[in-house]
C-alpha positions as CSV (number, residue, x, y, z in Angstrom):
1,M,2.4,-11.1,61.5
2,E,3.4,-11.8,57.9
3,K,4.4,-15.3,58.9
4,I,1.0,-15.9,60.5
5,H,-0.8,-14.6,57.4
6,D,1.4,-16.8,55.1
7,S,0.6,-19.8,57.4
8,R,-3.1,-19.1,57.2
9,K,-2.9,-18.7,53.4
10,I,-1.1,-22.1,53.1
11,K,-3.7,-23.8,55.3
12,L,-6.6,-22.2,53.3
13,N,-5.1,-23.3,50.0
14,I,-4.6,-26.8,51.3
15,F,-8.3,-26.9,52.5
16,L,-9.6,-25.6,49.1
17,S,-7.5,-28.1,47.2
18,C,-8.9,-30.9,49.3
19,V,-12.5,-29.6,48.7
20,V,-11.8,-29.5,44.9
21,I,-10.3,-33.0,44.9
22,A,-13.3,-34.4,46.9
23,L,-15.8,-32.7,44.5
24,L,-13.9,-34.2,41.5
25,V,-14.0,-37.6,43.0
26,L,-17.7,-37.4,43.8
27,S,-18.5,-36.1,40.4
28,S,-16.5,-38.9,38.6
29,T,-18.2,-41.7,40.6
30,P,-21.3,-43.0,38.7
31,P,-24.4,-43.4,40.8
32,A,-25.6,-46.9,41.5
33,V,-28.9,-46.4,39.7
34,A,-29.6,-50.0,38.8
35,D,-30.0,-51.6,42.2
36,Y,-32.0,-54.8,42.3
37,N,-35.7,-54.7,42.7
38,F,-38.0,-57.8,42.4
39,D,-40.7,-55.9,40.5
40,G,-38.3,-54.0,38.1
41,V,-35.5,-51.5,37.7
42,P,-35.0,-48.6,37.4
43,E,-38.8,-48.4,37.7
44,T,-41.3,-51.1,38.6
45,D,-43.9,-50.0,36.0
46,E,-42.0,-48.1,33.4
47,L,-39.1,-48.4,30.9
48,E,-36.9,-45.3,31.2
49,E,-36.2,-43.0,28.3
50,V,-32.4,-42.9,27.9
51,E,-32.1,-41.3,24.5
52,E,-34.2,-39.3,22.0
53,G,-33.3,-37.1,19.0
54,T,-33.1,-37.0,15.2
55,V,-30.6,-38.3,12.8
56,D,-30.2,-38.0,9.0
57,G,-29.7,-41.7,8.4
58,S,-31.1,-44.7,10.3
59,V,-31.7,-46.2,13.8
60,Y,-30.3,-49.7,13.6
61,V,-32.1,-52.2,15.9
62,D,-31.1,-55.9,15.5
63,G,-30.1,-59.0,17.4
64,G,-31.3,-62.5,18.2
65,H,-32.1,-65.1,20.8
66,G,-29.1,-66.5,22.7
67,G,-28.1,-69.9,24.0
68,P,-25.5,-71.6,26.2
69,S,-22.3,-69.6,27.1
70,P,-20.2,-68.6,25.3
71,Y,-22.7,-67.2,22.8
72,T,-21.9,-65.1,19.7
73,Q,-24.3,-62.7,18.0
74,Y,-23.5,-61.2,14.6
75,F,-24.6,-57.8,13.4
76,N,-24.5,-56.0,10.1
77,V,-24.3,-52.3,10.8
78,P,-25.1,-49.7,8.0
79,E,-22.2,-47.6,6.8
80,G,-22.1,-44.1,8.4
81,T,-21.1,-42.2,11.6
82,V,-22.3,-43.8,14.8
83,E,-23.8,-41.1,17.0
84,W,-25.2,-43.3,19.8
85,A,-25.0,-47.0,20.5
86,H,-26.0,-49.4,23.2
87,L,-25.3,-53.1,23.3
88,Y,-27.9,-55.1,25.4
89,V,-27.3,-58.6,26.8
90,G,-29.9,-60.7,28.6
91,V,-28.6,-63.4,31.1
92,W,-30.5,-65.9,33.2
93,G,-29.1,-66.0,36.8
94,G,-31.2,-68.9,38.1
95,S,-32.1,-67.1,41.3
96,K,-31.7,-63.7,43.0
97,V,-29.0,-65.1,45.4
98,K,-26.7,-66.7,42.9
99,T,-23.6,-64.8,41.7
100,G,-21.3,-64.9,38.7
101,K,-19.6,-63.0,36.0
102,V,-20.3,-61.8,32.5
103,E,-17.5,-61.1,30.0
104,V,-18.3,-59.5,26.6
105,T,-16.1,-59.0,23.6
106,F,-17.6,-56.5,21.1
107,N,-16.0,-55.6,17.8
108,N,-12.8,-57.5,18.9
109,E,-12.6,-55.3,22.1
110,E,-13.0,-56.7,25.6
111,L,-15.6,-54.7,27.6
112,D,-15.6,-54.4,31.4
113,I,-15.9,-57.7,33.2
114,L,-19.0,-57.4,35.4
115,E,-19.7,-59.2,38.7
116,L,-23.4,-60.2,38.8
117,K,-24.6,-60.3,42.4
118,G,-28.4,-60.8,42.1
119,E,-30.3,-59.0,44.8
120,A,-27.0,-57.4,46.0
121,D,-26.2,-56.0,42.5
122,T,-25.3,-52.3,42.3
123,N,-23.7,-52.1,38.9
124,S,-25.0,-48.9,37.2
125,N,-25.4,-50.6,33.9
126,V,-27.0,-53.8,35.1
127,Y,-30.8,-54.1,35.5
128,C,-31.6,-57.2,37.6
129,S,-35.2,-58.1,38.7
130,G,-37.3,-61.1,39.5
131,H,-35.6,-64.4,40.2
132,G,-32.2,-63.3,38.8
133,V,-33.2,-62.0,35.3
134,Y,-30.4,-59.7,34.1
135,W,-30.6,-57.0,31.3
136,I,-27.1,-55.6,30.9
137,V,-26.3,-52.4,29.0
138,Y,-23.0,-51.4,27.4
139,N,-22.3,-48.0,25.9
140,V,-20.4,-49.0,22.7
141,K,-20.4,-45.7,20.8
142,E,-16.6,-45.4,21.0
143,N,-15.8,-48.9,19.8
144,Q,-18.7,-49.2,17.5
145,A,-17.9,-50.1,13.8
146,T,-20.0,-50.4,10.7
147,G,-20.3,-53.4,8.5
148,S,-20.0,-56.9,10.0
149,V,-19.3,-56.9,13.8
150,D,-20.0,-59.5,16.5
151,A,-20.6,-59.7,20.3
152,I,-19.2,-62.7,22.2
153,V,-20.8,-63.3,25.6
154,T,-19.2,-65.6,28.2
155,T,-20.7,-66.2,31.7
156,S,-19.3,-68.0,34.7
157,G,-19.9,-68.6,38.4
158,D,-22.9,-70.0,40.3
159,I,-25.5,-68.4,38.0
160,D,-27.3,-70.4,35.4
161,G,-25.4,-68.4,32.8
162,R,-27.5,-69.0,29.7
163,V,-27.9,-66.0,27.4
164,Y,-31.5,-64.9,26.7
165,G,-30.4,-62.8,23.7
166,V,-28.3,-59.9,22.5
167,I,-29.5,-56.6,20.9
168,L,-27.6,-53.7,19.3
169,V,-29.3,-50.2,19.0
170,A,-27.4,-47.5,17.1
171,A,-28.3,-44.1,15.7
172,I,-26.2,-43.8,12.5
173,K,-25.7,-40.7,10.4
174,E,-25.6,-41.7,6.7
175,E,-24.3,-39.7,3.7
176,D,-27.6,-39.9,1.8
177,G,-29.8,-40.5,4.8
178,T,-33.3,-39.0,5.4
179,E,-34.4,-37.6,8.7
180,V,-35.4,-40.1,11.5
181,Q,-36.8,-39.0,14.8
182,Y,-36.3,-41.6,17.6
183,W,-36.8,-42.5,21.2
184,I,-35.0,-45.3,23.1
185,N,-36.4,-46.7,26.4
186,E,-34.7,-49.4,28.5
187,G,-35.0,-51.1,31.8
188,N,-36.2,-54.5,33.2
189,V,-39.8,-54.6,34.5
190,N,-40.9,-57.9,36.0
191,L,-44.6,-58.3,35.1
192,H,-45.8,-61.2,37.2
193,G,-48.9,-62.9,38.8
194,L,-49.3,-64.3,42.3
195,G,-48.1,-67.8,41.5
196,W,-44.4,-66.9,41.1
197,S,-44.0,-63.9,43.3
198,G,-44.6,-65.2,46.8
199,E,-44.8,-62.2,49.1
200,H,-44.5,-59.7,46.2
201,G,-48.1,-59.6,45.1
202,T,-48.7,-58.9,41.4
203,N,-47.3,-56.5,38.8
204,D,-49.7,-56.3,35.9
205,E,-48.6,-53.6,33.4
206,A,-45.8,-51.3,32.4
207,V,-45.4,-48.3,30.0
208,A,-42.8,-46.8,27.8
209,E,-43.4,-43.0,27.3
210,F,-42.0,-41.2,24.3
211,S,-42.1,-37.6,25.4
212,G,-42.2,-34.5,23.3
213,T,-44.1,-33.3,20.3
214,V,-44.3,-34.8,16.8
215,N,-44.9,-33.0,13.5
216,L,-47.6,-35.2,12.1
217,D,-47.3,-33.6,8.7
218,K,-43.6,-34.3,8.5
219,Y,-43.4,-38.1,9.1
220,A,-44.9,-40.7,6.8
221,A,-43.8,-43.9,8.5
222,A,-43.4,-45.1,12.2
223,R,-42.0,-48.3,13.7
224,L,-42.1,-49.6,17.3
225,A,-39.5,-52.2,18.2
226,V,-39.9,-54.1,21.5
227,V,-37.9,-56.8,23.3
228,Y,-39.2,-59.2,26.0
229,L,-37.4,-61.7,28.2
230,T,-39.0,-64.9,29.7
231,G,-42.2,-64.9,27.6
232,T,-44.1,-68.2,27.3
233,P,-45.9,-69.4,24.1
234,G,-49.6,-70.1,24.7
235,L,-50.0,-67.7,27.6
236,N,-51.6,-64.4,26.6
237,D,-50.0,-61.0,27.0
238,Y,-50.8,-57.8,25.2
239,L,-49.1,-54.8,23.7
240,Y,-50.8,-51.4,23.1
241,F,-49.7,-48.2,21.4
242,N,-51.7,-45.1,22.4
243,D,-54.4,-47.6,23.6
244,E,-54.5,-49.4,20.3
245,K,-53.9,-53.1,20.5
246,L,-50.9,-54.2,18.3
247,C,-50.8,-57.5,16.4
248,D,-47.9,-59.6,15.1
249,G,-49.6,-60.7,11.9
250,D,-52.7,-62.6,13.0
251,N,-51.4,-62.8,16.6
252,C,-52.8,-60.1,18.8
253,D,-53.0,-61.9,22.2
254,D,-49.6,-63.5,22.7
255,I,-46.9,-61.1,21.7
256,A,-44.1,-62.7,23.9
257,N,-44.6,-66.1,22.4
258,S,-41.0,-67.3,21.5
259,K,-39.9,-70.7,22.7
260,Q,-36.5,-69.3,23.5
261,Y,-37.7,-66.9,26.2
262,F,-36.6,-64.0,24.0
263,D,-38.9,-61.9,21.8
264,F,-37.8,-59.1,19.5
265,K,-40.6,-57.7,17.4
266,T,-41.4,-54.6,15.2
267,F,-44.8,-53.0,14.6
268,D,-46.1,-50.5,12.1
269,V,-47.7,-47.7,14.3
270,I,-48.0,-44.8,11.8
271,D,-51.8,-44.9,12.0
272,Y,-51.7,-44.4,15.8
273,I,-49.1,-41.6,16.2
274,K,-50.2,-38.6,18.3
275,E,-48.9,-35.1,18.2
276,D,-47.4,-35.4,21.7
277,N,-46.7,-37.9,24.5
278,N,-46.9,-41.2,22.7
279,E,-46.9,-44.3,24.8
280,A,-46.5,-48.1,24.6
281,K,-48.2,-50.2,27.2
282,F,-47.3,-53.8,28.1
283,E,-50.0,-56.0,29.8
284,L,-49.3,-59.2,31.7
285,G,-52.5,-61.0,30.7
286,D,-52.3,-64.6,32.0
287,E,-48.5,-64.9,31.6
288,D,-46.9,-66.2,34.8
289,Y,-44.1,-63.7,34.3
290,V,-42.7,-61.7,31.4
291,H,-40.0,-58.9,31.3
292,P,-40.3,-56.0,28.9
293,V,-36.7,-54.6,28.6
294,L,-36.6,-52.4,25.5
295,A,-38.8,-50.1,23.4
296,V,-37.6,-48.1,20.4
297,L,-39.9,-45.7,18.5
298,T,-38.7,-44.4,15.1
299,L,-40.4,-41.9,12.8
300,H,-39.4,-41.6,9.1
301,T,-40.0,-38.7,6.7
302,E,-40.3,-40.9,3.6
303,E,-43.4,-42.8,3.0
304,E,-43.3,-46.6,2.7
305,G,-45.5,-47.8,-0.1
306,D,-44.6,-49.3,-3.5
307,S,-41.1,-50.6,-2.8
308,D,-39.6,-53.6,-4.7
309,L,-36.6,-55.3,-3.1
310,T,-34.2,-57.4,-5.1
311,V,-30.8,-59.1,-4.6
312,S,-28.6,-57.6,-7.3
313,N,-25.3,-59.3,-6.3
314,V,-23.8,-61.9,-4.0
315,A,-20.0,-62.0,-3.4
316,V,-18.5,-65.2,-2.1
317,S,-14.8,-65.7,-1.4
318,I,-13.1,-69.0,-0.4
319,L,-15.1,-70.6,2.4
320,Y,-13.6,-72.5,5.3
321,T,-15.1,-74.7,8.1
322,W,-15.3,-73.3,11.6
323,R,-14.3,-69.8,10.5
324,S,-16.5,-66.8,10.3
325,N,-16.8,-66.4,6.5
326,I,-18.2,-63.1,5.2
327,I,-20.6,-63.3,2.3
328,S,-21.7,-59.9,0.9
329,A,-25.0,-59.2,-0.8
330,T,-26.3,-56.1,-2.4
331,I,-30.0,-55.4,-1.7
332,E,-31.6,-52.9,-4.2
333,N,-34.9,-51.1,-4.0
334,I,-36.1,-50.9,-7.6
335,G,-39.6,-49.7,-6.5
336,E,-41.2,-46.3,-6.3
337,D,-41.1,-45.8,-2.5
338,S,-38.8,-46.4,0.5
339,A,-38.8,-49.6,2.5
340,Y,-38.3,-49.5,6.3
341,G,-37.3,-52.1,8.9
342,F,-36.9,-55.4,7.0
343,Q,-34.6,-58.3,7.4
344,S,-32.6,-60.3,4.8
345,A,-31.4,-63.8,5.2
346,L,-28.6,-66.1,3.9
347,Y,-29.7,-69.7,3.3
348,A,-27.4,-72.7,3.0
349,N,-29.0,-75.9,1.8
350,N,-32.5,-74.4,2.5
351,K,-31.6,-73.5,6.1
352,I,-31.2,-69.9,7.4
353,V,-27.6,-69.5,8.6
354,S,-27.3,-65.7,9.0
355,T,-29.5,-62.7,9.0
356,A,-29.0,-58.9,8.4
357,S,-31.4,-56.0,9.1
358,I,-31.8,-52.9,6.9
359,S,-33.4,-50.0,8.8
360,S,-34.3,-48.1,5.6
361,L,-33.7,-48.3,1.8
362,T,-34.7,-45.4,-0.4
363,A,-36.2,-46.0,-3.8
364,G,-33.6,-46.3,-6.5
365,K,-30.8,-47.0,-3.9
366,N,-28.9,-50.1,-2.8
367,K,-27.1,-51.3,0.3
368,T,-24.4,-54.0,0.6
369,I,-24.8,-56.1,3.7
370,D,-22.5,-58.7,5.1
371,F,-23.6,-62.1,6.4
372,S,-21.3,-64.1,8.7
373,W,-21.4,-67.8,8.3
374,K,-19.4,-70.5,10.2
375,P,-20.0,-73.9,8.4
376,D,-19.6,-76.9,10.7
377,H,-18.5,-79.3,8.0
378,E,-16.8,-79.3,4.6
379,G,-18.4,-80.1,1.3
380,E,-20.8,-78.7,-1.3
381,Y,-23.5,-76.2,-0.3
382,V,-26.2,-74.3,-2.2
383,L,-26.4,-70.6,-1.1
384,W,-29.0,-68.0,-1.8
385,V,-30.1,-64.6,-0.2
386,Y,-33.7,-63.6,0.4
387,A,-34.1,-59.8,0.6
388,D,-37.3,-59.7,2.8
389,H,-37.3,-63.2,4.3
390,F,-40.2,-62.4,6.7
391,D,-42.2,-61.2,3.7
392,K,-43.3,-58.1,5.7
393,K,-43.0,-55.6,2.9
394,A,-45.9,-55.1,0.4
395,E,-43.9,-54.9,-2.8
396,L,-44.7,-54.3,-6.5
397,C,-43.3,-57.8,-7.2
398,E,-43.0,-60.6,-4.7
399,T,-41.2,-63.1,-6.9
400,N,-37.9,-61.3,-7.3
401,N,-36.7,-61.2,-3.7
402,N,-33.8,-63.7,-4.1
403,N,-30.8,-64.3,-6.2
404,T,-30.1,-67.3,-8.4
405,P,-28.8,-70.0,-6.0
406,L,-25.0,-70.5,-6.0
407,T,-23.2,-73.8,-5.5
408,V,-20.1,-73.4,-3.4
409,N,-17.5,-75.7,-1.9
410,V,-16.4,-75.3,1.8
411,I,-12.8,-76.3,2.5
412,D,-11.6,-77.7,5.7
413,F,-8.3,-76.1,6.7
414,T,-8.9,-76.4,10.5
415,P,-6.7,-78.9,12.4
416,P,-8.3,-81.1,15.1
417,E,-8.4,-79.9,18.6
418,I,-6.8,-82.4,21.0
419,E,-7.5,-82.4,24.7
420,I,-5.6,-84.8,27.0
421,D,-7.7,-85.2,30.1
422,Q,-5.7,-87.9,31.9
423,P,-3.0,-88.0,33.2
424,E,-2.0,-84.4,34.0
425,D,1.1,-83.0,32.5
426,G,4.0,-83.6,35.0
427,E,2.1,-86.2,37.0
428,I,4.1,-88.7,39.1
429,V,2.8,-92.3,39.1
430,D,3.9,-95.5,40.9
431,T,3.1,-97.8,37.9
432,D,4.8,-98.8,34.6
433,V,1.5,-98.8,32.6
434,I,-1.0,-95.9,32.5
435,T,-4.2,-95.2,30.6
436,V,-4.1,-92.0,28.6
437,S,-7.4,-90.5,27.6
438,G,-9.0,-87.3,26.1
439,T,-11.2,-85.8,23.4
440,I,-11.0,-84.7,19.8
441,E,-12.9,-81.8,18.3
442,D,-13.1,-81.6,14.5
443,T,-15.4,-80.9,11.6
444,S,-14.5,-84.1,9.8
445,K,-15.8,-87.5,10.8
446,K,-12.7,-89.2,9.3
447,I,-10.2,-88.7,12.1
448,T,-7.1,-90.8,12.9
449,V,-5.7,-90.6,16.4
450,L,-2.3,-92.0,17.5
451,V,-0.8,-92.2,20.9
452,N,3.0,-92.6,20.8
453,G,2.6,-93.8,17.2
454,V,-0.1,-96.4,17.9
455,P,-3.6,-96.0,16.4
456,V,-6.4,-95.8,19.0
457,I,-10.2,-96.3,18.5
458,L,-12.5,-93.3,18.8
459,S,-15.8,-93.5,20.6
460,G,-17.6,-90.4,19.4
461,K,-15.2,-87.6,20.4
462,K,-13.5,-89.6,23.1
463,W,-10.3,-91.7,22.9
464,S,-8.1,-93.7,25.3
465,A,-5.1,-96.0,25.1
466,P,-2.7,-97.9,27.5
467,V,0.9,-96.6,27.5
468,S,3.9,-98.4,28.9
469,L,6.3,-96.3,31.0
470,S,10.0,-96.4,31.7
471,Y,11.6,-95.4,34.9
472,G,11.9,-91.6,35.1
473,Y,10.3,-89.1,32.7
474,N,8.2,-90.3,29.8
475,K,7.0,-88.2,26.9
476,I,3.5,-89.1,25.7
477,I,2.7,-87.8,22.2
478,V,-0.9,-87.6,20.8
479,N,-1.3,-87.0,17.0
480,A,-4.6,-86.5,15.2
481,V,-5.2,-86.3,11.4
482,D,-8.6,-85.5,9.9
483,G,-10.1,-86.4,6.5
484,A,-8.7,-83.2,4.9
485,N,-5.2,-84.2,6.1
486,N,-5.1,-81.4,8.7
487,S,-2.9,-82.6,11.6
488,A,-2.4,-81.5,15.3
489,T,0.0,-82.7,18.0
490,E,-0.1,-82.5,21.8
491,F,2.2,-84.0,24.4
492,I,2.6,-84.4,28.2
493,L,5.4,-85.6,30.5
494,V,4.7,-88.3,33.1
495,R,7.3,-89.5,35.6
496,S,7.2,-93.2,36.6
497,L,8.8,-94.3,39.9
498,V,9.0,-98.0,39.0
499,H,12.6,-99.2,38.7
500,P,13.7,-101.8,36.1
501,S,13.9,-104.2,39.0
502,G,10.2,-103.9,39.5
503,E,10.5,-102.0,42.8
504,S,8.6,-98.7,43.1
505,E,9.5,-95.5,45.0
506,S,6.8,-93.9,47.1
507,I,5.1,-90.9,45.5
508,P,6.2,-87.8,47.5
509,S,3.6,-85.7,49.2
510,E,2.7,-82.3,47.9
511,E,4.6,-80.7,50.8
512,S,7.7,-82.7,50.3
513,K,7.6,-82.2,46.5
514,G,7.6,-78.4,47.2
515,I,10.6,-78.7,49.5
516,I,12.5,-80.9,47.1
517,D,11.8,-78.6,44.2
518,T,12.9,-75.6,46.1
519,T,16.0,-77.3,47.4
520,M,17.0,-78.6,44.0
521,T,16.5,-75.1,42.5
522,V,18.8,-73.6,45.2
523,V,21.4,-76.4,44.8
524,K,21.4,-76.6,41.0
525,A,21.2,-72.8,40.3
526,P,24.9,-72.1,41.1
527,F,26.2,-74.9,38.9
528,D,25.0,-73.9,35.5
529,K,27.5,-71.9,33.4
530,I,26.3,-68.4,34.3
531,G,25.5,-69.5,37.9
532,R,29.0,-70.9,38.4
533,F,30.5,-67.5,37.5
534,F,28.4,-65.5,39.8
535,F,28.7,-68.1,42.5
536,G,32.5,-67.8,42.3
537,L,32.4,-64.0,42.2
538,G,30.1,-63.9,45.2
539,L,32.4,-66.3,47.1
540,L,35.4,-64.1,46.3
541,I,33.6,-61.0,47.5
542,I,32.7,-62.8,50.8
543,I,36.3,-63.9,51.4
544,V,37.7,-60.4,50.6
545,S,35.1,-58.8,52.9
546,I,35.9,-61.2,55.8
547,T,39.6,-60.5,55.3
548,A,39.1,-56.7,55.3
549,V,37.0,-56.8,58.5
550,Y,39.6,-59.0,60.2
551,W,42.5,-56.6,59.4
552,W,40.4,-53.6,60.3
553,R,39.5,-55.0,63.7
554,K,43.1,-56.0,64.3
555,R,44.3,-52.5,63.5
556,L,41.9,-51.0,66.0
557,K,43.4,-53.1,68.7
């Protein structure tokens, strides 16, 4: 009986273990909550609240419109402890049936490579709607850093692959920070009319609800930041907060009006805040289609009034072409009240080359921000920083927002990049003259290219030259020197089958080349120095083994 009981106990333990393992597996598997829907995901008429809370510091919201892949977006994150952070990437797929990949490197760390599958997409962090419009979310709290960071987005596959834009949202606890209450809503709602939807009808409006109560006596400032994809300038669309129409300056009827199909805008909504259940509403208007994808509401305890923003210091080190140079600027608020949600800009020769956002700056305080600038050519530049380059803050003085311009010199230490397009390395040819061609990438316009020591003429970035070949293997060397005396070298090997007599061998087929290579490897391997030793040792072992078998069999007889 004891054996039976023991057997039952063992079986019961095995069963319970299997149940526990199954539960652990199920609980560790993330639900596919972002399945494709033409009208929107995760909801067709609402952005989903994914985070809300309070932080003594700031809620950083910044980013910019994208471009062709690969695309790099730079951020300047306030110093402090990151308590929550999402990186958002918008990608144009081209259609709901095309597929591809997106790879993102953030703060020098590679994030998960995602397969984008359009209408078949089930990635839990990918919102895909409409005709292949992607809004991709990465939780980057663990690899988030403060200061200057960047996100590099690379797309591939059958999708169009252009990047709409990249946004970073982070709740940051700061040492001397004041309380901020915040809500973050995300998703990908496809607002559309009949003309582009076919059998899908229309989808006219969507909301972002900011649940919970607000102490109206506690907060003195409020900001609503929103992001749209695919908006078209000239076609009206509308944004409301608690039924009050919001305006971007004098523009109240075309909020998603960027030419880059990416809009990131911030609105002052302190006059419209309610005690509970605040709400933003997006209306299609006469847009053909537009995708609201993000809404962030922040409430600040300190009042924004008589601020005064100045640039008290700009630090510039040695600057190089085609490198991400960091230029630090100290922005100071010498006014009487705090300033919230403004953007500073770095100008080079009167052109904006980098921006940095400051979520809040208390009166009497300063913050150092980093601009990242990659000059595309050497020479002299005039740099200056503008504290509030959109001029959105009503300040005590509007004429002290920038530093005295600095004249700097950018040095070219970057060697040219040589690409040899034709022929391929290791190619076998049945001719004694071949044309070698390729491209040169460099910041300098003064570039000298030599092929086997002979100068060649450049046509834009392209070059080509005829090269005479000897029978057998030929080394073809390409050198390039730019105007700053930076040099680079690339080479390839080409095998010619033309004998000195003028006769030419036939080029072996791919199959025969494989057989020849394998055979030569087997034949040649035993005859190098180490190979000969092991070949002899193996041969000796075989002879001894055969001899031992022979004598053993003879003895048995």
